[in-house]
N, C-alpha and C positions, 0 to 999 in steps of 0.2 A: 709772535704778535700777541698782544694782550687780548684775552677772551672778550673783554667788554667792548673792544673796537670791532670785532668781527661782525656783529649784528648790524651796527650802523653802516659799516663799509658795504656789507651785502645789500642792505636797503638802498644805499646810494648807487651801487652798481646796477641794481635792478631798475631804478628810476632812470639812470643814464641810458641803459639799453632800451628801455621803453621810449625815451625821448628820441633817440637815434632812429629807432624803427618807425616811429610816427613821422619824423621829419622826412625820412627816405620815402615813405609811402606818399606823402604830400608832393614831394618832388616828382615821383613817378607819375602821379595823377596829373600834375600840371603839365608835364611833358607829353602825356597822352592827349590832353586837350590841345596843346600846340600842334602836335602831329596831325590830329584829326581836323583841325582848322586848315592845315595845309592841304588836306585832301579835298575839302570844299573849295579852296582857292584854285586848285588844279582843275577841277570840274567847271568852275565858273569861267576860267580862262578858256577852256575848251569851247564853252558856249559862246564866249565873246568872239572867238575865232570863226565860228560858224556863221554868225549874224551878218558880217559884211557880204559873204557869198550869197546868203539868202536875199539880202536887200538888192544886190546886183541882179540876181535872177528875176526877182519881182519887177525891178525897174525896167527890164527889157520888155515886159508884157503890160505893165500897169503904168503907163506914162503919165496918166492923169492923177496919180495918187502920190504926188510929190510930198505933200504935207505929212502923210502917214510914214513915208520912208524917212523923212527928216526927223520925225519924233522917235522912230526906232533908233536911228543913228545917234541922236542926242542922248537917249536913255542908255544906250550901250556905252557911250563915252562917259557918262556919269557913273555907271556901275563899274567900269574899268578903273576909273580914277578913285573910287571909294576905298579908302584905307583906314576908315574909322573902326568903331566897335562892331561886333556882330549885329547889333541893333541897327546901326547906320547902314551897314551892308545890306541887311534885309529890306530896309526902306528903298534903297536903290534897286535891289533885285525886284521888288514889287512893281516899281515903275517900269522896269525893262520888260518883265513878263506881261504886264498890261499892254504895252505897245506891241509886243509880239502877237498877242491875241488879236489886236486890231489888224495887224498885218495879215494874219491868217484869215480873218474875216473878209478883208478886202480881196484876198486871192480867190475866194469863192466866186467872185463875180467874173473871173477870167478863166473860162474852160480850157483854153490852150495852156495857160500857166499850170492849172491843176493837173494836166496830163503830161507836163514836162518832166522827163526822167530826173534831170538835175534838181529840180525843185522838190520832187517827191523824195529823192535821196537826202536832200538837205533837211526836209521836214522829219524824215525818219531818224536821221542822225541827231537832230535837235531833241526829238522825243526821247531817244536813248540817253542823251546827255542829261535831260531833265530827271530821268530815273536815277542816273548815277549821282546827280546832285542831291536828290532826295535821300539816297542811301548814305551818302557822305554826311548829310545833315543829321540823320538819325544817329550815326556813329559819333559825331561830334557832340550832339546833345546828351548822349549817354555818358560820354566822358566828362562833360561839364556837370551832369547830375552827380556822378561819383565823386568828383573833386569837391563840389559844393557841399555834399553830404559830409565828407570827411572834415571839411573846414568847420562845419557847424556842430557836429556831434561832440559830446564830452567823452573822453578827455582830450581827444586830438585837437579840439578847438584851442586848447591852451598853447600847444606847439605852433599851430597856425597863427595865432595872435602874436606870439613872441617873434616869429620869423617873418611876419608880414605877408602871409599868404592871403590872397583876395579871391572872393567869389568870381567865377567866370560867367559871362553872359551866354544865354542860350541863343541860337540862331533860329529865329522864328519868322514865319511869314504870317502877316496879320490877317489877310483876307482869305477865308477858307476856299473861295472860288479860285484863287490863284494857286492854291496848293496842288491842284491837278496840273499835270504837264499839258502843254498845248495839244489840242486835238489834231491828229494827223489823219488825213484821208488819203489812202493809197489806191483808191479805185480810179479807174480811167474815166474818160468822158462819157 
């Protein structure tokens, strides 16, 4: 090989290796974001499965609270059906959590319900699920941060632009009051 070609070929090889490494890093980060969103989705489904049992338990004690129970059921249905962006999912989750808070507030007026083991167990399970959702949300948002940073910083932003990598959306809950899991009272009557 001619000596004058060695340097340009070496430079080309280095650029090619750099491009491949950056492309692979972006793909890995994008896959981490998708995987972590799946973790959120799993925990949300777990919550959705608990809510009908909770509503049925409350229904047996709080017969006069039909409107609250219907709002919880409607909010759950909306959240289950939500398949949009993380921002849309967060809006639907905000509505669901708000109705659950109302449901728990209503339950305070029924001492027999508050002492019901099934209700207490469901409340505790829901609180645990809320904690798991919070952990999954933090994991997802950390992966989104890493991907978005990689997409925006130079020089990897060049590879991201060439191959069409897009920023991911964070999964945020807007109301700071909703960020807390529903309060659970495990004390007896």
